[in-house]
C-alpha positions as CSV (number, residue, x, y, z in Angstrom):
1,M,16.8,7.2,11.4
2,T,14.0,5.4,9.5
3,S,14.2,1.8,9.7
4,N,13.8,-0.9,7.3
5,H,10.5,-1.8,9.0
6,D,9.2,1.6,8.5
7,I,10.0,1.7,4.7
8,V,8.6,-1.9,4.1
9,A,5.2,-0.7,6.0
10,A,5.0,2.3,3.8
11,L,5.8,0.6,0.6
12,D,3.2,-2.1,1.3
13,Q,0.8,0.7,2.2
14,L,1.5,1.9,-1.2
15,A,0.9,-1.3,-3.0
16,Y,-2.1,-2.0,-1.5
17,L,-3.4,1.6,-2.4
18,R,-2.3,1.3,-6.0
19,E,-4.7,-1.9,-6.4
20,L,-7.3,-0.1,-4.9
21,V,-7.2,2.7,-7.7
22,G,-6.5,-0.3,-10.3
23,V,-2.7,0.7,-11.1
24,N,-1.0,-1.7,-13.8
25,R,-0.4,-5.1,-11.8
26,F,3.4,-4.8,-12.6
27,K,3.9,-1.8,-11.5
28,T,2.4,-2.7,-8.0
29,L,4.3,-6.0,-7.9
30,A,7.5,-4.0,-8.4
31,V,6.8,-1.9,-5.5
32,R,6.3,-5.4,-3.5
33,Q,9.3,-6.6,-4.7
34,G,11.3,-3.8,-3.6
35,A,9.6,-4.2,-0.2
36,R,10.3,-7.7,0.1
37,R,14.4,-6.6,-0.8
38,V,14.2,-3.8,1.8
39,A,12.7,-6.4,4.4
40,E,15.6,-8.9,3.5
41,A,18.3,-6.6,3.7
42,D,20.6,-7.2,6.6
43,F,21.8,-3.2,6.5
44,F,20.1,0.0,7.0
45,I,18.4,1.1,4.2
46,A,18.5,4.8,4.7
47,D,22.5,4.6,4.8
48,T,22.3,3.2,1.5
49,A,19.9,6.1,0.4
50,A,22.3,8.5,1.9
51,R,25.1,7.2,-0.4
52,N,22.9,7.3,-3.5
53,E,23.1,3.3,-3.8
54,L,19.5,2.2,-3.5
55,E,19.5,1.4,-7.1
56,T,22.3,-1.1,-6.6
57,I,19.8,-3.6,-4.7
58,P,18.2,-5.9,-7.0
59,D,14.3,-4.8,-7.5
60,I,14.9,-1.5,-6.7
61,G,14.8,0.7,-9.8
62,A,15.1,4.7,-10.2
63,R,11.2,5.5,-9.5
64,L,11.2,2.9,-6.6
65,A,14.5,4.3,-5.1
66,A,12.8,8.0,-5.6
67,K,9.7,6.8,-3.3
68,I,12.4,5.3,-0.6
69,T,14.7,8.4,-0.4
70,E,11.3,10.8,-0.5
71,F,9.9,8.6,2.6
72,I,13.7,8.6,4.4
73,A,13.7,12.3,3.9
74,T,10.1,13.7,4.7
75,G,8.4,10.4,6.4
76,R,6.0,10.4,3.6
77,I,5.3,9.6,-0.1
78,R,3.5,12.1,-2.1
79,E,1.9,9.4,-4.5
80,M,0.5,7.4,-1.2
81,E,-1.1,10.8,0.0
82,Q,-2.8,11.4,-3.0
83,L,-3.9,7.8,-3.0
84,L,-5.3,8.2,0.5
85,E,-7.1,11.6,-0.7
86,R,-9.2,8.9,-2.7
87,Y,-9.5,6.0,-0.2
88,P,-9.3,5.9,3.2
89,A,-6.1,3.6,4.9
90,G,-9.1,1.4,6.7
91,L,-9.8,-0.4,3.1
92,I,-6.6,-2.2,3.3
93,E,-7.4,-3.9,6.5
94,V,-10.7,-4.8,4.4
95,M,-8.7,-6.1,1.7
96,H,-6.9,-8.5,4.2
97,L,-10.0,-10.2,4.5
98,Q,-10.2,-13.8,2.7
99,G,-12.3,-13.4,-0.5
100,V,-11.9,-9.7,-0.3
101,G,-9.8,-8.2,-3.0
102,P,-9.1,-4.5,-4.5
103,R,-12.1,-4.7,-6.4
104,T,-14.7,-5.7,-4.1
105,A,-13.0,-3.4,-1.5
106,R,-13.6,-0.6,-3.8
107,K,-17.0,-1.6,-4.5
108,L,-17.7,-1.7,-0.7
109,W,-16.2,1.9,-0.3
110,D,-18.2,3.3,-3.5
111,A,-21.5,1.8,-3.1
112,L,-21.9,1.7,1.1
113,G,-19.0,4.2,2.1
114,I,-17.1,1.1,4.0
115,S,-13.7,2.0,5.2
116,S,-13.1,-0.2,8.2
117,L,-13.8,-3.8,9.4
118,D,-16.4,-2.8,12.0
119,E,-18.3,-0.6,9.1
120,L,-18.3,-3.9,7.1
121,A,-19.3,-5.9,10.1
122,A,-22.6,-3.5,10.6
123,A,-23.1,-3.6,7.2
124,T,-23.2,-7.4,7.1
125,R,-25.3,-7.4,9.9
126,D,-27.8,-5.1,8.6
127,G,-28.1,-6.8,4.7
128,S,-26.7,-3.8,2.9
129,V,-23.7,-6.0,1.8
130,A,-26.0,-9.0,0.5
131,A,-28.0,-6.5,-1.3
132,L,-25.0,-5.5,-3.5
133,P,-25.0,-6.8,-6.8
134,G,-22.6,-9.7,-7.5
């Protein structure tokens, strides 16, 4: 059975990927709020999904309920897979650094192909990052 923790992790990753591509921030915020509700739940979200009652949980609307149900059923979210085709998951770790948001992470990827913390460290040492405009 899919745990609440697994659902939260998937939704968090989806939210970060949405930030990378510049999805409307309110839509991204909705995913984050839904993830928070799943994290706070003291019951199994998978059981609630099986009863088609996800939308009874505050901050979980029809679209997010469909994504959660898809994840529980298949272990994946199609939108997230499509976004991972554009940007590697390692950029999420880069975004966790203080001062590095989605625009900076996207710039590092687009300009230098940086997709991990190790690659960022190497590019910082060799001066590639400092050479970027801005």
